[in-house]
N, C-alpha and C positions, 0 to 999 in steps of 0.2 A: 765812795768807790771801793770795790772789793780789792783785796790783795792780789798781786799777780807774780808769776815767775817769769823771768826774762831768760831767753835763750840767745846767746851771742855765738854766731857761727864763725870760727876762725881756724878751720881745719883744712882749708884748701891748699893746693900746691902753689898757687899764684904763679903759674908758668909764664903768663904774658908779662908779668912784672920782673921775672927772673928769679923768683924764689919767695919764700915766706917772710922775708924781711920787710915786705910791704906793711905788715902789721906793726912793725917797729918804727916806721917813718914818723918823724915829728911834724905835727901841725898845731899851730897855736900854742907851742911850748910843751906839748905832751904827745905821747905815741898815739897813732891812729886807733889802735885797739883800746887804749884807755878811754878815748872819747865815747865809744859804744858802751863800755862797762860802766863808766861814771854816770852816763845819762840815766841808766836804770838804778844804779846803787843809790843815787841821790834822791830818788823818788820815795816819798813817805810810804807809799803803798806797795813798794817792791819787797817781796819776802826773800828772794834769792836771785842770783845771776848765775846761770849755768853756762859756762864758757866751753864750747866744743873746740878742742885744739889738736894740732899735730904734735908729735914728740918734740920737735924743735921749738915750737912756741911754748909748750909746757915747760921745757928746761929754762927758757928765757924768763917766763913769769916766776917760776919757783926760785930763780936766782936773783930776783929783784923784789924782795919782800917789802922794801920801803915804799915802792910805787904801788904794788899790788897787795895791799894790806886790808882791803875791805872785808868786813865780816860776812857780807852776803855772797861773796864770790865762791863758786865751786867749779873745779876743773873736771872735765870728762874727756875721754879719748874720742876723737873724731872717727866716724865710720868711713866706709869706702867712697861714699858720695855725699853730697850736701844734704839731700832730702832724707837720707837714712840717718844722718847725724842729727837733724832736727827732730825726727821721730824718736830716736833713742833718748834725746834730752827731754822730750815731752813726757816720756814714760817715767823719767826720774823726777820730774817736777812735782812739787808738793802743793801748788795752788790750783784752784779751779780755772783761773784765767791765765793765758799765756801771751807773751809778746815775743815775737821772733825778729831778730835783726842781724845785720851783717857786721862782722868785725872790721871791715874795710869800707864802711859807709859812715864817715864821721860827722856829717852835716845834717842830721835829721832834726835834732832839737827837741826841747821839752814840749812845745806846742803840738808838734806832730804826734808825739808819744801820747799825750792826753787825748788827742782827737781819735786815735784808733782804739784806745782803751774804752772810750765812751760808747762805741758802736758795736763791739763784739757781743753777740747774743747766741742763744741756743740755735744751732743749725746755720748760723751766719757768722762768718769771719769779717774782718775789716782790713782794707789795704788802701794806702794813699796812692794817688796817681796824678799824672799831668796829662792833659789839661782838664781838670775836673773843677768847674767853677761854681757849681750849685750843689753843695753837700746837703744830705748824703744822697748819692745816686745809686740805684740798684744796677745789677749787671744788665738788666733788660732795658735800661734807659740809654739813649744815645749820648755818648760822651765824646767831646771834641778830641781828636787825636793830635799827636805831635807832628804837625805838617810842615814845620819849618826846615830850613836847610842847615841851620846851625844850632849848637847847644847853648848853654847858659852864658858862656863867654865868647861865643862866636867861632870856636874851633870846629873844624869840619867833623861831622859825625863819622864815627868808625865803629867797628864791631866791638871795640874795647869797652864801650859804654853799656851799662846794664839796662837796655831798653826792652825789658821783658814785657810780653803781652799775655793776655788770657787766651792762649792759643787753643783752638778747638772748642771753646766754650762761648765765644762771641763771634758774630759776623765780622768780617774783616773791616767793614766801615765803622765798627764800634770798638775796635781794639784800642787799648790804652797803654801808656807807659807806666808800669807799676813801680812802686818804691817800697821801702821798709822804713820803720818797723811795721809789722802786721800783727793783728791780734785775733785770738781764737779762744773759745772755751776748750780746756784741756782734753776732756773726754771726746768732744766733737772732733778735735784735730786728730787724735789718735785713731778713732774709728774711721774717719774719712781717709786718712793716709793708708790705713790697712786695706781699705776697700779699693784704693786707687790702683793697686797692682804694682807693676815694676816701677819703682820710684826713680830709677835712672832716666826715665823718659821725660822727667819734668825739670824745669829750671827755676820754678818759683813755688813758694808755699801756698799761695792762693790757687795756683793751677792744680796742685795736688788736692787741695780741699774741695775744689769744684769737681774734679774728676771722680772723687769719692762720693759725690752727691750733695755737697754743701753749697751754700750761696755766699756771695761776697758783696758787702757794701763798700762802695768806693767813695773816698773823701779826698779833698784837695791835698796834693803833695806839696813839696817845697822845691823851688828852683835851686839847682846846685846839689841836691841830695842824690848823688850817684855813687855807685861803688867804684873804688879806685883799684883798677886792675892793670894799669900800665903807667909808665913814667910820664906820659902825656897827661893822664888823669891827675897824677900827683901835682904836676906843675899848675894845672888849672885850680885844684883845690888849695894850693898855696896862695893863689890870688884871693880866694874866698876867706880862708882862715888864718893866713900868715904862715911863716916858716918855722924852723925849729926853735930859735931862741931870741933873735934880734927884735927888740921892742921899740915902739915909738915912745915919745916923751910922755904920753898919757898912760903908759903902762900896758897898752894893748900890743898885739903882735902884728898889726899892720894889714890883715886881710880885710877885704871889703865887707865881710859878714860880721866883723867884730867891732 
């Protein structure tokens, strides 16, 4: 496998959560942002982790050198919107292969990271989705949508969940719930993003890539792998991963996924 650069996006205002402290919330004994950074830093083929941050999150990271001491991590200032931040980070990356992930999506996991890395190719990015049960599926194949009335733990669906779709590029009947991490070849990603026009129109990296003329391979996502943008989201994720510090007798943090 080729080396890759990881882009972790943690520059949002997190207004629905009440502020950027969402990245500091503890899950499974460590901060939410640390889960995204550590996932990539621990991978043997990861060359660097570019973390796009707001001034407040930069100050927090720089003030905790014991926690954020990985040699692969590089901080960069977030841009005015998410997609511009991703593009700016891509231009600074030093690897030919990119992985883009959210700083507030802590439950993606090693298997999903490996899955998207294997599928990215020239002209084609890769994104995980639900419910995609026969990998890999191209955007032209019909993929079952998320037709249920409840999410992973039965909580009522709300707009707080990141249920992004490939809007404008797929017929409505074939729309899917996209997740991260997503993988692209670096030069492809930059050229497609530049061709896409106004990046503020888009909510997802795959959407930008397709708007710029690229294609996306869809692979199966992971239940529970959603962005945490509200306190309700956080409570659900604590059921999956466990809370800040209280451990069970076996040394784990008590979440269903641990």
